[in-house]
C-alpha positions as CSV (number, residue, x, y, z in Angstrom):
1,M,-100.5,51.4,30.2
2,V,-98.9,49.5,33.2
3,S,-100.0,46.1,34.1
4,S,-100.3,45.0,37.9
5,R,-99.2,41.7,38.9
6,A,-99.6,39.9,42.4
7,F,-96.2,38.9,43.8
8,T,-95.6,35.4,44.0
9,G,-92.2,35.0,45.1
10,E,-91.4,33.7,48.5
11,P,-91.0,36.5,51.1
12,G,-88.1,37.1,53.1
13,I,-84.2,36.7,52.9
14,Q,-83.6,33.6,50.5
15,V,-80.0,33.5,51.2
16,A,-77.9,31.8,53.7
17,L,-76.7,34.1,56.8
18,P,-74.5,33.4,59.5
19,D,-76.4,33.3,62.9
20,D,-75.3,36.5,63.6
21,P,-74.3,38.6,60.4
22,T,-72.1,41.7,60.5
23,P,-72.8,44.6,58.1
24,S,-69.9,43.2,56.1
25,D,-71.5,39.9,55.5
26,I,-74.6,41.8,54.3
27,Y,-72.4,44.2,52.2
28,N,-71.0,41.2,50.2
29,L,-74.2,39.6,49.7
30,I,-75.4,42.9,47.5
31,V,-71.9,44.3,46.2
32,T,-70.9,41.2,44.3
33,D,-67.7,40.8,42.0
34,E,-70.4,40.7,39.3
35,L,-71.9,44.3,40.3
36,L,-68.2,45.8,40.8
37,R,-67.3,44.5,37.1
38,S,-70.7,46.2,36.2
39,W,-69.6,49.4,37.8
40,K,-66.2,49.2,36.1
41,T,-67.2,48.7,32.7
42,E,-70.0,51.5,32.7
43,T,-67.8,53.8,34.3
44,N,-64.9,53.3,31.7
45,R,-67.7,53.5,28.9
46,C,-69.0,56.7,30.0
47,A,-65.4,58.0,30.5
48,R,-64.5,57.0,26.9
49,T,-67.4,58.8,25.6
50,V,-66.7,61.8,27.6
51,I,-63.2,61.7,26.4
52,S,-63.8,61.3,22.9
53,S,-66.8,63.9,22.8
54,K,-65.0,66.7,24.8
55,D,-68.6,67.1,26.3
56,H,-68.0,67.3,30.0
57,N,-71.4,67.3,31.4
58,F,-72.0,64.1,29.7
59,C,-72.3,61.2,32.4
60,R,-72.8,64.2,34.9
61,I,-69.2,65.0,35.1
62,G,-68.8,68.3,35.8
63,A,-72.4,69.0,36.0
64,A,-72.3,70.2,39.6
65,S,-71.7,74.0,40.0
66,K,-70.5,73.7,43.7
67,P,-70.1,70.9,46.5
68,G,-73.4,69.6,47.7
69,D,-75.2,70.0,44.5
70,L,-77.3,67.1,43.4
71,L,-76.7,65.5,40.1
72,F,-79.9,63.7,39.3
């Protein structure tokens, strides 16, 4: 059973932005060095698993049969 709780946080953007933020300013708030490190770590972990298992469909590598196939 999923419990429901009311939102108790402060709505709106909670970080300082320049007066006229650029798309790059917003991107840099979302895609942090910590997030990039996490992506790198998980990508490398997945690659090591695929290489060691020889299962080329693991981590969705090679799962698409043609360009444009969605990998969900």
